[in-house]
CHARMM internal coordinates of N, CA and C (Angstrom, degrees):
IC EDIT
DIST 1 N 1 CA 1.4757
DIST 1 CA 1 C 1.5235
ANGL 1 N 1 CA 1 C 106.93
DIST 1 C 2 N 1.3292
ANGL 1 CA 1 C 2 N 116.12
DIHE 1 N 1 CA 1 C 2 N 137.33
DIST 2 N 2 CA 1.4573
ANGL 1 C 2 N 2 CA 122.57
DIHE 1 CA 1 C 2 N 2 CA 179.72
DIST 2 CA 2 C 1.5207
ANGL 2 N 2 CA 2 C 107.67
DIHE 1 C 2 N 2 CA 2 C -129.08
DIST 2 C 3 N 1.3028
ANGL 2 CA 2 C 3 N 116.63
DIHE 2 N 2 CA 2 C 3 N 140.03
DIST 3 N 3 CA 1.4618
ANGL 2 C 3 N 3 CA 122.36
DIHE 2 CA 2 C 3 N 3 CA 175.13
DIST 3 CA 3 C 1.5517
ANGL 3 N 3 CA 3 C 107.72
DIHE 2 C 3 N 3 CA 3 C -113.64
DIST 3 C 4 N 1.3267
ANGL 3 CA 3 C 4 N 115.53
DIHE 3 N 3 CA 3 C 4 N 129.21
DIST 4 N 4 CA 1.4534
ANGL 3 C 4 N 4 CA 119.78
DIHE 3 CA 3 C 4 N 4 CA -175.14
DIST 4 CA 4 C 1.5164
ANGL 4 N 4 CA 4 C 110.07
DIHE 3 C 4 N 4 CA 4 C -144.72
DIST 4 C 5 N 1.3780
ANGL 4 CA 4 C 5 N 119.52
DIHE 4 N 4 CA 4 C 5 N 138.59
DIST 5 N 5 CA 1.4639
ANGL 4 C 5 N 5 CA 118.31
DIHE 4 CA 4 C 5 N 5 CA 177.88
DIST 5 CA 5 C 1.5162
ANGL 5 N 5 CA 5 C 111.92
DIHE 4 C 5 N 5 CA 5 C -82.41
DIST 5 C 6 N 1.3115
ANGL 5 CA 5 C 6 N 114.95
DIHE 5 N 5 CA 5 C 6 N 144.93
DIST 6 N 6 CA 1.4837
ANGL 5 C 6 N 6 CA 121.08
DIHE 5 CA 5 C 6 N 6 CA 175.51
DIST 6 CA 6 C 1.5277
ANGL 6 N 6 CA 6 C 107.55
DIHE 5 C 6 N 6 CA 6 C -68.71
DIST 6 C 7 N 1.3458
ANGL 6 CA 6 C 7 N 115.82
DIHE 6 N 6 CA 6 C 7 N 134.89
DIST 7 N 7 CA 1.4607
ANGL 6 C 7 N 7 CA 120.60
DIHE 6 CA 6 C 7 N 7 CA -179.34
DIST 7 CA 7 C 1.5246
ANGL 7 N 7 CA 7 C 111.58
DIHE 6 C 7 N 7 CA 7 C -72.40
DIST 7 C 8 N 1.3196
ANGL 7 CA 7 C 8 N 116.99
DIHE 7 N 7 CA 7 C 8 N -15.39
DIST 8 N 8 CA 1.4619
ANGL 7 C 8 N 8 CA 120.55
DIHE 7 CA 7 C 8 N 8 CA -177.85
DIST 8 CA 8 C 1.5243
ANGL 8 N 8 CA 8 C 111.39
DIHE 7 C 8 N 8 CA 8 C -93.57
DIST 8 C 9 N 1.3399
ANGL 8 CA 8 C 9 N 117.63
DIHE 8 N 8 CA 8 C 9 N -51.65
DIST 9 N 9 CA 1.4639
ANGL 8 C 9 N 9 CA 119.42
DIHE 8 CA 8 C 9 N 9 CA -174.62
DIST 9 CA 9 C 1.5240
ANGL 9 N 9 CA 9 C 113.49
DIHE 8 C 9 N 9 CA 9 C -109.65
DIST 9 C 10 N 1.3123
ANGL 9 CA 9 C 10 N 118.29
DIHE 9 N 9 CA 9 C 10 N -13.88
DIST 10 N 10 CA 1.4682
ANGL 9 C 10 N 10 CA 121.94
DIHE 9 CA 9 C 10 N 10 CA 177.76
DIST 10 CA 10 C 1.5234
ANGL 10 N 10 CA 10 C 113.42
DIHE 9 C 10 N 10 CA 10 C 86.57
DIST 10 C 11 N 1.3483
ANGL 10 CA 10 C 11 N 118.90
DIHE 10 N 10 CA 10 C 11 N -4.34
DIST 11 N 11 CA 1.4307
ANGL 10 C 11 N 11 CA 120.83
DIHE 10 CA 10 C 11 N 11 CA 179.36
DIST 11 CA 11 C 1.5193
ANGL 11 N 11 CA 11 C 111.81
DIHE 10 C 11 N 11 CA 11 C -65.39
DIST 11 C 12 N 1.3079
ANGL 11 CA 11 C 12 N 117.62
DIHE 11 N 11 CA 11 C 12 N 136.83
DIST 12 N 12 CA 1.4383
ANGL 11 C 12 N 12 CA 122.30
DIHE 11 CA 11 C 12 N 12 CA 178.81
DIST 12 CA 12 C 1.5249
ANGL 12 N 12 CA 12 C 109.61
DIHE 11 C 12 N 12 CA 12 C -76.89
DIST 12 C 13 N 1.3149
ANGL 12 CA 12 C 13 N 114.96
DIHE 12 N 12 CA 12 C 13 N 130.84
DIST 13 N 13 CA 1.4923
ANGL 12 C 13 N 13 CA 121.15
DIHE 12 CA 12 C 13 N 13 CA -178.45
DIST 13 CA 13 C 1.5440
ANGL 13 N 13 CA 13 C 107.80
DIHE 12 C 13 N 13 CA 13 C -119.96
DIST 13 C 14 N 1.3278
ANGL 13 CA 13 C 14 N 114.57
DIHE 13 N 13 CA 13 C 14 N 135.13
DIST 14 N 14 CA 1.4587
ANGL 13 C 14 N 14 CA 119.94
DIHE 13 CA 13 C 14 N 14 CA 178.78
DIST 14 CA 14 C 1.5415
ANGL 14 N 14 CA 14 C 106.21
DIHE 13 C 14 N 14 CA 14 C -98.21
DIST 14 C 15 N 1.3354
ANGL 14 CA 14 C 15 N 114.78
DIHE 14 N 14 CA 14 C 15 N 128.12
DIST 15 N 15 CA 1.4839
ANGL 14 C 15 N 15 CA 121.27
DIHE 14 CA 14 C 15 N 15 CA 178.65
DIST 15 CA 15 C 1.5224
ANGL 15 N 15 CA 15 C 106.09
DIHE 14 C 15 N 15 CA 15 C -110.46
DIST 15 C 16 N 1.3390
ANGL 15 CA 15 C 16 N 113.81
DIHE 15 N 15 CA 15 C 16 N 118.66
DIST 16 N 16 CA 1.4347
ANGL 15 C 16 N 16 CA 120.12
DIHE 15 CA 15 C 16 N 16 CA -175.17
DIST 16 CA 16 C 1.5391
ANGL 16 N 16 CA 16 C 112.78
DIHE 15 C 16 N 16 CA 16 C -92.64
DIST 16 C 17 N 1.3252
ANGL 16 CA 16 C 17 N 115.59
DIHE 16 N 16 CA 16 C 17 N 83.61
DIST 17 N 17 CA 1.4514
ANGL 16 C 17 N 17 CA 121.11
DIHE 16 CA 16 C 17 N 17 CA 177.18
DIST 17 CA 17 C 1.5054
ANGL 17 N 17 CA 17 C 108.49
DIHE 16 C 17 N 17 CA 17 C -134.15
DIST 17 C 18 N 1.3358
ANGL 17 CA 17 C 18 N 114.64
DIHE 17 N 17 CA 17 C 18 N 163.31
DIST 18 N 18 CA 1.4526
ANGL 17 C 18 N 18 CA 120.04
DIHE 17 CA 17 C 18 N 18 CA -179.82
DIST 18 CA 18 C 1.5206
ANGL 18 N 18 CA 18 C 109.35
DIHE 17 C 18 N 18 CA 18 C -91.57
DIST 18 C 19 N 1.3012
ANGL 18 CA 18 C 19 N 116.12
DIHE 18 N 18 CA 18 C 19 N 163.27
DIST 19 N 19 CA 1.4598
ANGL 18 C 19 N 19 CA 121.11
DIHE 18 CA 18 C 19 N 19 CA 176.35
DIST 19 CA 19 C 1.5598
ANGL 19 N 19 CA 19 C 110.49
DIHE 18 C 19 N 19 CA 19 C -61.83
DIST 19 C 20 N 1.3250
ANGL 19 CA 19 C 20 N 115.22
DIHE 19 N 19 CA 19 C 20 N -37.28
DIST 20 N 20 CA 1.4665
ANGL 19 C 20 N 20 CA 118.77
DIHE 19 CA 19 C 20 N 20 CA 177.41
DIST 20 CA 20 C 1.5135
ANGL 20 N 20 CA 20 C 111.70
DIHE 19 C 20 N 20 CA 20 C -62.89
DIST 20 C 21 N 1.3380
ANGL 20 CA 20 C 21 N 117.05
DIHE 20 N 20 CA 20 C 21 N -42.08
DIST 21 N 21 CA 1.4821
ANGL 20 C 21 N 21 CA 120.27
DIHE 20 CA 20 C 21 N 21 CA 177.54
DIST 21 CA 21 C 1.5131
ANGL 21 N 21 CA 21 C 111.04
DIHE 20 C 21 N 21 CA 21 C -62.51
DIST 21 C 22 N 1.3165
ANGL 21 CA 21 C 22 N 114.92
DIHE 21 N 21 CA 21 C 22 N -45.37
DIST 22 N 22 CA 1.4694
ANGL 21 C 22 N 22 CA 120.51
DIHE 21 CA 21 C 22 N 22 CA -179.33
DIST 22 CA 22 C 1.5549
ANGL 22 N 22 CA 22 C 109.30
DIHE 21 C 22 N 22 CA 22 C -61.08
DIST 22 C 23 N 1.3283
ANGL 22 CA 22 C 23 N 116.55
DIHE 22 N 22 CA 22 C 23 N -44.30
DIST 23 N 23 CA 1.4487
ANGL 22 C 23 N 23 CA 121.36
DIHE 22 CA 22 C 23 N 23 CA 179.54
DIST 23 CA 23 C 1.5210
ANGL 23 N 23 CA 23 C 111.35
DIHE 22 C 23 N 23 CA 23 C -59.75
DIST 23 C 24 N 1.3630
ANGL 23 CA 23 C 24 N 115.25
DIHE 23 N 23 CA 23 C 24 N -43.95
DIST 24 N 24 CA 1.5023
ANGL 23 C 24 N 24 CA 118.26
DIHE 23 CA 23 C 24 N 24 CA 179.89
DIST 24 CA 24 C 1.5000
ANGL 24 N 24 CA 24 C 111.22
DIHE 23 C 24 N 24 CA 24 C -60.34
DIST 24 C 25 N 1.3321
ANGL 24 CA 24 C 25 N 115.82
DIHE 24 N 24 CA 24 C 25 N -41.59
DIST 25 N 25 CA 1.4787
ANGL 24 C 25 N 25 CA 120.65
DIHE 24 CA 24 C 25 N 25 CA -178.47
DIST 25 CA 25 C 1.5251
ANGL 25 N 25 CA 25 C 109.48
DIHE 24 C 25 N 25 CA 25 C -67.48
DIST 25 C 26 N 1.2943
ANGL 25 CA 25 C 26 N 116.91
DIHE 25 N 25 CA 25 C 26 N -46.65
DIST 26 N 26 CA 1.4861
ANGL 25 C 26 N 26 CA 120.85
DIHE 25 CA 25 C 26 N 26 CA 179.37
DIST 26 CA 26 C 1.5430
ANGL 26 N 26 CA 26 C 110.41
DIHE 25 C 26 N 26 CA 26 C -60.92
DIST 26 C 27 N 1.3240
ANGL 26 CA 26 C 27 N 117.35
DIHE 26 N 26 CA 26 C 27 N -33.62
DIST 27 N 27 CA 1.4616
ANGL 26 C 27 N 27 CA 120.86
DIHE 26 CA 26 C 27 N 27 CA 179.86
DIST 27 CA 27 C 1.5358
ANGL 27 N 27 CA 27 C 113.79
DIHE 26 C 27 N 27 CA 27 C -83.00
DIST 27 C 28 N 1.3519
ANGL 27 CA 27 C 28 N 116.29
DIHE 27 N 27 CA 27 C 28 N 8.23
DIST 28 N 28 CA 1.4416
ANGL 27 C 28 N 28 CA 118.78
DIHE 27 CA 27 C 28 N 28 CA 170.57
DIST 28 CA 28 C 1.5043
ANGL 28 N 28 CA 28 C 117.57
DIHE 27 C 28 N 28 CA 28 C 112.46
DIST 28 C 29 N 1.2965
ANGL 28 CA 28 C 29 N 119.49
DIHE 28 N 28 CA 28 C 29 N -5.49
DIST 29 N 29 CA 1.4684
ANGL 28 C 29 N 29 CA 121.26
DIHE 28 CA 28 C 29 N 29 CA 178.60
DIST 29 CA 29 C 1.5410
ANGL 29 N 29 CA 29 C 108.04
DIHE 28 C 29 N 29 CA 29 C -73.91
DIST 29 C 30 N 1.3495
ANGL 29 CA 29 C 30 N 115.81
DIHE 29 N 29 CA 29 C 30 N 141.14
DIST 30 N 30 CA 1.4691
ANGL 29 C 30 N 30 CA 118.48
DIHE 29 CA 29 C 30 N 30 CA 177.13
DIST 30 CA 30 C 1.5306
ANGL 30 N 30 CA 30 C 109.25
DIHE 29 C 30 N 30 CA 30 C -56.61
DIST 30 C 31 N 1.3164
ANGL 30 CA 30 C 31 N 115.79
DIHE 30 N 30 CA 30 C 31 N 141.22
DIST 31 N 31 CA 1.4768
ANGL 30 C 31 N 31 CA 118.88
DIHE 30 CA 30 C 31 N 31 CA -174.34
DIST 31 CA 31 C 1.5140
ANGL 31 N 31 CA 31 C 111.79
DIHE 30 C 31 N 31 CA 31 C -61.12
DIST 31 C 32 N 1.3330
ANGL 31 CA 31 C 32 N 117.82
DIHE 31 N 31 CA 31 C 32 N -36.42
DIST 32 N 32 CA 1.4778
ANGL 31 C 32 N 32 CA 118.83
DIHE 31 CA 31 C 32 N 32 CA -178.03
DIST 32 CA 32 C 1.4959
ANGL 32 N 32 CA 32 C 110.85
DIHE 31 C 32 N 32 CA 32 C -72.32
DIST 32 C 33 N 1.3498
ANGL 32 CA 32 C 33 N 118.94
DIHE 32 N 32 CA 32 C 33 N -18.83
DIST 33 N 33 CA 1.4469
ANGL 32 C 33 N 33 CA 120.93
DIHE 32 CA 32 C 33 N 33 CA 174.42
DIST 33 CA 33 C 1.5119
ANGL 33 N 33 CA 33 C 112.68
DIHE 32 C 33 N 33 CA 33 C -89.59
DIST 33 C 34 N 1.3307
ANGL 33 CA 33 C 34 N 115.90
DIHE 33 N 33 CA 33 C 34 N -33.74
DIST 34 N 34 CA 1.4730
ANGL 33 C 34 N 34 CA 120.92
DIHE 33 CA 33 C 34 N 34 CA 177.65
DIST 34 CA 34 C 1.5065
ANGL 34 N 34 CA 34 C 111.28
DIHE 33 C 34 N 34 CA 34 C -72.80
DIST 34 C 35 N 1.3257
ANGL 34 CA 34 C 35 N 118.96
DIHE 34 N 34 CA 34 C 35 N -30.62
DIST 35 N 35 CA 1.4595
ANGL 34 C 35 N 35 CA 123.07
DIHE 34 CA 34 C 35 N 35 CA -173.84
DIST 35 CA 35 C 1.5139
ANGL 35 N 35 CA 35 C 110.96
DIHE 34 C 35 N 35 CA 35 C -133.39
DIST 35 C 36 N 1.3344
ANGL 35 CA 35 C 36 N 119.55
DIHE 35 N 35 CA 35 C 36 N 57.39
DIST 36 N 36 CA 1.4576
ANGL 35 C 36 N 36 CA 120.53
DIHE 35 CA 35 C 36 N 36 CA -175.39
DIST 36 CA 36 C 1.5320
ANGL 36 N 36 CA 36 C 114.81
DIHE 35 C 36 N 36 CA 36 C -62.32
DIST 36 C 37 N 1.3337
ANGL 36 CA 36 C 37 N 116.90
DIHE 36 N 36 CA 36 C 37 N -26.30
DIST 37 N 37 CA 1.4383
ANGL 36 C 37 N 37 CA 121.59
DIHE 36 CA 36 C 37 N 37 CA -177.47
DIST 37 CA 37 C 1.5352
ANGL 37 N 37 CA 37 C 114.34
DIHE 36 C 37 N 37 CA 37 C -91.11
DIST 37 C 38 N 1.3599
ANGL 37 CA 37 C 38 N 115.47
DIHE 37 N 37 CA 37 C 38 N -4.12
DIST 38 N 38 CA 1.4418
ANGL 37 C 38 N 38 CA 120.95
DIHE 37 CA 37 C 38 N 38 CA 179.39
DIST 38 CA 38 C 1.5440
ANGL 38 N 38 CA 38 C 108.89
DIHE 37 C 38 N 38 CA 38 C -86.33
DIST 38 C 39 N 1.3258
ANGL 38 CA 38 C 39 N 120.43
DIHE 38 N 38 CA 38 C 39 N 130.30
DIST 39 N 39 CA 1.4932
ANGL 38 C 39 N 39 CA 120.43
DIHE 38 CA 38 C 39 N 39 CA -178.11
DIST 39 CA 39 C 1.5298
ANGL 39 N 39 CA 39 C 110.28
DIHE 38 C 39 N 39 CA 39 C -56.84
DIST 39 C 40 N 1.3147
ANGL 39 CA 39 C 40 N 114.48
DIHE 39 N 39 CA 39 C 40 N 147.85
DIST 40 N 40 CA 1.4898
ANGL 39 C 40 N 40 CA 120.21
DIHE 39 CA 39 C 40 N 40 CA -176.38
DIST 40 CA 40 C 1.5406
ANGL 40 N 40 CA 40 C 112.20
DIHE 39 C 40 N 40 CA 40 C -60.37
DIST 40 C 41 N 1.3480
ANGL 40 CA 40 C 41 N 118.45
DIHE 40 N 40 CA 40 C 41 N -31.19
DIST 41 N 41 CA 1.4552
ANGL 40 C 41 N 41 CA 121.57
DIHE 40 CA 40 C 41 N 41 CA 179.38
DIST 41 CA 41 C 1.5405
ANGL 41 N 41 CA 41 C 109.17
DIHE 40 C 41 N 41 CA 41 C -65.68
DIST 41 C 42 N 1.3218
ANGL 41 CA 41 C 42 N 116.82
DIHE 41 N 41 CA 41 C 42 N -37.34
DIST 42 N 42 CA 1.4591
ANGL 41 C 42 N 42 CA 119.48
DIHE 41 CA 41 C 42 N 42 CA 179.99
DIST 42 CA 42 C 1.5337
ANGL 42 N 42 CA 42 C 109.89
DIHE 41 C 42 N 42 CA 42 C -74.12
DIST 42 C 43 N 1.3099
ANGL 42 CA 42 C 43 N 117.61
DIHE 42 N 42 CA 42 C 43 N -37.74
DIST 43 N 43 CA 1.4619
ANGL 42 C 43 N 43 CA 119.03
DIHE 42 CA 42 C 43 N 43 CA 176.99
DIST 43 CA 43 C 1.5371
ANGL 43 N 43 CA 43 C 110.76
DIHE 42 C 43 N 43 CA 43 C -64.83
DIST 43 C 44 N 1.3368
ANGL 43 CA 43 C 44 N 116.20
DIHE 43 N 43 CA 43 C 44 N -40.04
DIST 44 N 44 CA 1.4663
ANGL 43 C 44 N 44 CA 119.99
DIHE 43 CA 43 C 44 N 44 CA 177.05
DIST 44 CA 44 C 1.5333
ANGL 44 N 44 CA 44 C 111.30
DIHE 43 C 44 N 44 CA 44 C -62.10
DIST 44 C 45 N 1.3080
ANGL 44 CA 44 C 45 N 116.82
DIHE 44 N 44 CA 44 C 45 N -34.76
DIST 45 N 45 CA 1.4567
ANGL 44 C 45 N 45 CA 121.10
DIHE 44 CA 44 C 45 N 45 CA 177.33
DIST 45 CA 45 C 1.5487
ANGL 45 N 45 CA 45 C 109.60
DIHE 44 C 45 N 45 CA 45 C -61.15
DIST 45 C 46 N 1.3179
ANGL 45 CA 45 C 46 N 116.74
DIHE 45 N 45 CA 45 C 46 N -41.08
DIST 46 N 46 CA 1.4742
ANGL 45 C 46 N 46 CA 118.69
DIHE 45 CA 45 C 46 N 46 CA 177.39
DIST 46 CA 46 C 1.5186
ANGL 46 N 46 CA 46 C 110.71
DIHE 45 C 46 N 46 CA 46 C -66.88
DIST 46 C 47 N 1.3507
ANGL 46 CA 46 C 47 N 117.34
DIHE 46 N 46 CA 46 C 47 N -39.88
DIST 47 N 47 CA 1.4515
ANGL 46 C 47 N 47 CA 120.39
DIHE 46 CA 46 C 47 N 47 CA -175.49
DIST 47 CA 47 C 1.5466
ANGL 47 N 47 CA 47 C 112.37
DIHE 46 C 47 N 47 CA 47 C -72.11
DIST 47 C 48 N 1.3232
ANGL 47 CA 47 C 48 N 117.11
DIHE 47 N 47 CA 47 C 48 N -47.87
DIST 48 N 48 CA 1.4727
ANGL 47 C 48 N 48 CA 120.12
DIHE 47 CA 47 C 48 N 48 CA -170.58
DIST 48 CA 48 C 1.5050
ANGL 48 N 48 CA 48 C 112.61
DIHE 47 C 48 N 48 CA 48 C -112.68
DIST 48 C 49 N 1.3350
ANGL 48 CA 48 C 49 N 119.30
DIHE 48 N 48 CA 48 C 49 N -18.71
DIST 49 N 49 CA 1.4435
ANGL 48 C 49 N 49 CA 122.40
DIHE 48 CA 48 C 49 N 49 CA -177.34
DIST 49 CA 49 C 1.5185
ANGL 49 N 49 CA 49 C 113.17
DIHE 48 C 49 N 49 CA 49 C 83.33
DIST 49 C 50 N 1.3454
ANGL 49 CA 49 C 50 N 116.43
DIHE 49 N 49 CA 49 C 50 N 7.68
DIST 50 N 50 CA 1.4668
ANGL 49 C 50 N 50 CA 121.39
DIHE 49 CA 49 C 50 N 50 CA -177.63
DIST 50 CA 50 C 1.5145
ANGL 50 N 50 CA 50 C 108.38
DIHE 49 C 50 N 50 CA 50 C -106.40
DIST 50 C 51 N 1.3417
ANGL 50 CA 50 C 51 N 116.91
DIHE 50 N 50 CA 50 C 51 N 129.37
DIST 51 N 51 CA 1.4549
ANGL 50 C 51 N 51 CA 121.74
DIHE 50 CA 50 C 51 N 51 CA -179.24
DIST 51 CA 51 C 1.5188
ANGL 51 N 51 CA 51 C 110.34
DIHE 50 C 51 N 51 CA 51 C -72.78
DIST 51 C 52 N 1.3319
ANGL 51 CA 51 C 52 N 115.46
DIHE 51 N 51 CA 51 C 52 N 165.10
DIST 52 N 52 CA 1.4770
ANGL 51 C 52 N 52 CA 120.68
DIHE 51 CA 51 C 52 N 52 CA -177.84
DIST 52 CA 52 C 1.5197
ANGL 52 N 52 CA 52 C 113.47
DIHE 51 C 52 N 52 CA 52 C -59.82
DIST 52 C 53 N 1.3274
ANGL 52 CA 52 C 53 N 118.17
DIHE 52 N 52 CA 52 C 53 N -38.74
DIST 53 N 53 CA 1.4612
ANGL 52 C 53 N 53 CA 120.32
DIHE 52 CA 52 C 53 N 53 CA -179.22
DIST 53 CA 53 C 1.5184
ANGL 53 N 53 CA 53 C 111.30
DIHE 52 C 53 N 53 CA 53 C -66.52
DIST 53 C 54 N 1.3166
ANGL 53 CA 53 C 54 N 118.25
DIHE 53 N 53 CA 53 C 54 N -43.99
DIST 54 N 54 CA 1.4734
ANGL 53 C 54 N 54 CA 121.90
DIHE 53 CA 53 C 54 N 54 CA 178.36
DIST 54 CA 54 C 1.5091
ANGL 54 N 54 CA 54 C 110.79
DIHE 53 C 54 N 54 CA 54 C -66.64
DIST 54 C 55 N 1.3338
ANGL 54 CA 54 C 55 N 116.53
DIHE 54 N 54 CA 54 C 55 N -37.26
DIST 55 N 55 CA 1.4663
ANGL 54 C 55 N 55 CA 120.71
DIHE 54 CA 54 C 55 N 55 CA 179.46
DIST 55 CA 55 C 1.5258
ANGL 55 N 55 CA 55 C 109.58
DIHE 54 C 55 N 55 CA 55 C -61.81
DIST 55 C 56 N 1.3699
ANGL 55 CA 55 C 56 N 116.85
DIHE 55 N 55 CA 55 C 56 N -46.54
DIST 56 N 56 CA 1.4615
ANGL 55 C 56 N 56 CA 121.03
DIHE 55 CA 55 C 56 N 56 CA 179.90
DIST 56 CA 56 C 1.5378
ANGL 56 N 56 CA 56 C 110.79
DIHE 55 C 56 N 56 CA 56 C -62.73
DIST 56 C 57 N 1.2838
ANGL 56 CA 56 C 57 N 117.17
DIHE 56 N 56 CA 56 C 57 N -40.69
DIST 57 N 57 CA 1.4578
ANGL 56 C 57 N 57 CA 120.69
DIHE 56 CA 56 C 57 N 57 CA 179.01
DIST 57 CA 57 C 1.5214
ANGL 57 N 57 CA 57 C 111.18
DIHE 56 C 57 N 57 CA 57 C -64.60
DIST 57 C 58 N 1.3057
ANGL 57 CA 57 C 58 N 117.65
DIHE 57 N 57 CA 57 C 58 N -43.71
DIST 58 N 58 CA 1.4517
ANGL 57 C 58 N 58 CA 122.23
DIHE 57 CA 57 C 58 N 58 CA 178.88
DIST 58 CA 58 C 1.5413
ANGL 58 N 58 CA 58 C 111.59
DIHE 57 C 58 N 58 CA 58 C -60.55
DIST 58 C 59 N 1.3246
ANGL 58 CA 58 C 59 N 116.52
DIHE 58 N 58 CA 58 C 59 N -44.91
DIST 59 N 59 CA 1.4184
ANGL 58 C 59 N 59 CA 117.14
DIHE 58 CA 58 C 59 N 59 CA -179.27
DIST 59 CA 59 C 1.4920
ANGL 59 N 59 CA 59 C 114.05
DIHE 58 C 59 N 59 CA 59 C -76.12
DIST 59 C 60 N 1.2932
ANGL 59 CA 59 C 60 N 119.29
DIHE 59 N 59 CA 59 C 60 N -27.33
DIST 60 N 60 CA 1.4813
ANGL 59 C 60 N 60 CA 121.24
DIHE 59 CA 59 C 60 N 60 CA 174.25
DIST 60 CA 60 C 1.5133
ANGL 60 N 60 CA 60 C 108.68
DIHE 59 C 60 N 60 CA 60 C -63.47
DIST 60 C 61 N 1.3117
ANGL 60 CA 60 C 61 N 118.80
DIHE 60 N 60 CA 60 C 61 N -41.18
DIST 61 N 61 CA 1.4750
ANGL 60 C 61 N 61 CA 123.18
DIHE 60 CA 60 C 61 N 61 CA 178.50
DIST 61 CA 61 C 1.5289
ANGL 61 N 61 CA 61 C 109.63
DIHE 60 C 61 N 61 CA 61 C -64.55
DIST 61 C 62 N 1.3085
ANGL 61 CA 61 C 62 N 118.99
DIHE 61 N 61 CA 61 C 62 N -40.89
DIST 62 N 62 CA 1.4367
ANGL 61 C 62 N 62 CA 122.72
DIHE 61 CA 61 C 62 N 62 CA -178.38
DIST 62 CA 62 C 1.5447
ANGL 62 N 62 CA 62 C 109.29
DIHE 61 C 62 N 62 CA 62 C -69.26
DIST 62 C 63 N 1.3306
ANGL 62 CA 62 C 63 N 119.01
DIHE 62 N 62 CA 62 C 63 N -36.86
DIST 63 N 63 CA 1.4285
ANGL 62 C 63 N 63 CA 121.16
DIHE 62 CA 62 C 63 N 63 CA 177.73
DIST 63 CA 63 C 1.5104
ANGL 63 N 63 CA 63 C 110.89
DIHE 62 C 63 N 63 CA 63 C -64.82
DIST 63 C 64 N 1.3530
ANGL 63 CA 63 C 64 N 116.73
DIHE 63 N 63 CA 63 C 64 N -41.19
DIST 64 N 64 CA 1.4510
ANGL 63 C 64 N 64 CA 120.74
DIHE 63 CA 63 C 64 N 64 CA 179.82
DIST 64 CA 64 C 1.5284
ANGL 64 N 64 CA 64 C 110.32
DIHE 63 C 64 N 64 CA 64 C -63.33
DIST 64 C 65 N 1.3022
ANGL 64 CA 64 C 65 N 117.47
DIHE 64 N 64 CA 64 C 65 N -41.59
DIST 65 N 65 CA 1.4584
ANGL 64 C 65 N 65 CA 122.36
DIHE 64 CA 64 C 65 N 65 CA 179.98
DIST 65 CA 65 C 1.5262
ANGL 65 N 65 CA 65 C 110.80
DIHE 64 C 65 N 65 CA 65 C -65.55
DIST 65 C 66 N 1.3014
ANGL 65 CA 65 C 66 N 117.69
DIHE 65 N 65 CA 65 C 66 N -34.69
DIST 66 N 66 CA 1.4517
ANGL 65 C 66 N 66 CA 122.01
DIHE 65 CA 65 C 66 N 66 CA -178.42
DIST 66 CA 66 C 1.5446
ANGL 66 N 66 CA 66 C 111.34
DIHE 65 C 66 N 66 CA 66 C -66.78
DIST 66 C 67 N 1.3373
ANGL 66 CA 66 C 67 N 116.52
DIHE 66 N 66 CA 66 C 67 N -27.90
DIST 67 N 67 CA 1.4519
ANGL 66 C 67 N 67 CA 120.59
DIHE 66 CA 66 C 67 N 67 CA -176.99
DIST 67 CA 67 C 1.5253
ANGL 67 N 67 CA 67 C 112.59
DIHE 66 C 67 N 67 CA 67 C -95.92
DIST 67 C 68 N 1.3201
ANGL 67 CA 67 C 68 N 117.36
DIHE 67 N 67 CA 67 C 68 N -1.66
DIST 68 N 68 CA 1.4638
ANGL 67 C 68 N 68 CA 120.03
DIHE 67 CA 67 C 68 N 68 CA 179.15
DIST 68 CA 68 C 1.5146
ANGL 68 N 68 CA 68 C 111.09
DIHE 67 C 68 N 68 CA 68 C -81.66
END
COOR INIT
IC SEED 1 N 1 CA 1 C
IC BUILD
């Protein structure tokens, strides 16, 4: 388990992965293969540092701009 703050809102997010999964990812395995049972929002937090809520807000704004 890892706890990490969102770079956008600062909220602490808990990522439920094992040390073995984390090691596999750090050693080059694709995150979705290293952590198939970890929710995609938690994997994204490891990749980008952005929590699921901030990610959804960001993409909602981009979708609105695309249709303007």
